[in-house]
C-alpha positions, 0 to 999 in steps of 0.5 A, a space after each residue: 773414642 767411641 767403643 765401636 772405634 775401639 772395637 773397629 781399630 782391635 779388627 784392624 789389629 787383629 788382621 795386621 797380626 794374622 797377615 804379619 805371620 805369613 806362614 800361619 795365613 797360609 796354611 790356614 787357607 791351604 788346609 781346607 784346599 788340601 782336603 779338597 784336593 785329597 777327597 777328589 783325588 780319592 774318590 774321584 772329582 767327576 765321579 757321581 754320587 747321585 743323579 746330578 751330583 759329583 764327588 767335587 759338588 759334594 766337597 765344594 761346600 763340605 770342604 767350605 763348612 770345614 773351613 768356616 768351622 776351624 776359622 771360627 770355632 776351633 781358632 777362637 777356642 785355642 787363641 782365647 785359651 792360650 791369650 788367657 794362660 799367658 796373661 794377655 786376657 788379664 792384662 787386656 782388662 787394665 787397659 782403656 780398651 773395654 773388653 767387649 771391643 777386645 772380644 768383637 775384634 777377635 770375632 769379627 776377624 774370625 769371621 772375615 777369615 771364613 768369609 775369605 776361605 769361602 771365596 777361596 775354596 768356591 773359586 778353587 772348586 769352580 776353576 779346577 773342578 768346574 763346580 757351579 757358583 750358586 749365584 741364584 741363592 746368594 742371599 740364602 748363602 750369605 745368611 747362612 754363612 752369616 748364621 753359622 759363622 756367628 754360631 760357631 764363635 759363640 760355641 768357640 767362646 764357650 768351649 774356651 771357658 770349659 777348656 782348664 788350659 792351653 796345653 789341653 785346648 788342642 785336644 779337647 777342640 779337636 775331640 769335639 769337633 773331628 769325630 762330628 765332621 765325620 758323621 755330619 755330611 763333611 767329610 763322608 755322604 751320610 746317605 747311606 749311613 746307618 739311620 742311627 748315625 744319622 739321628 745322632 749327627 742331627 742333633 748337632 749344628 754341624 750337620 745342619 750347617 753342611 745340609 744346608 750349604 750342600 742343598 744351596 749348592 745343589 742346583 737339582 734341590 727345590 727352592 731358594 735355598 733358605 732351610 729354615 729349620 737347619 738355620 733354627 737349630 744352628 741359631 739355638 746352638 749359637 745361643 746356647 753357646 753364648 749362654 755357657 760362654 756367660 757362665 764359664 768364661 774367665 778373663 784370668 789364668 786358671 790354677 
């Protein structure tokens, strides 16, 4: 059996294991929707935060960004760290399954979950808040989601290599991503924020991911939705994540 076939079988296994835990699957998809409901209730979904942009129009792509990052970066970092401490990664290397096929199964499954989250959040916003779907910018949306998901998967592997053990993983992973969500146009509209905060947030990929998605969803923005500068920054962070993961990733539990 070829390595590609084994990788696809691993994707199928990861998918079946995920859906056989219905409670975890439910909260994986409900968590972003809960944030969307809370933000729209707090700030008024039909209130306008800019000409032609309602609160719901802002938080639909913003919550999509949050969901994609959670499905890729956060989940991969925590699951890989836990599997390493339990000895699963070490035992996996002793099986006929190639290590890259095992890792590809985890990554592809995370990306598929991320795209499913996009569909669910976008449909929820369209049905309950009458948010316009950017069908005219669908190619730009798919490319932005693909680069974003791949980059945050790479960063998840990188942080998994830096986390010392599974007990510290939740604190370290959330500390590395949660504050950035507040200053990166995800949880808070940053147009009226101090300039230095915007400058800091633009150093990190979350801000560029959020800005690209907001631009795609906003019908008043010109162009076809391809924000190449933002995509380039995300891709550069993804390459950096790969390089860090190559140097720091280990298959065996750490002392």
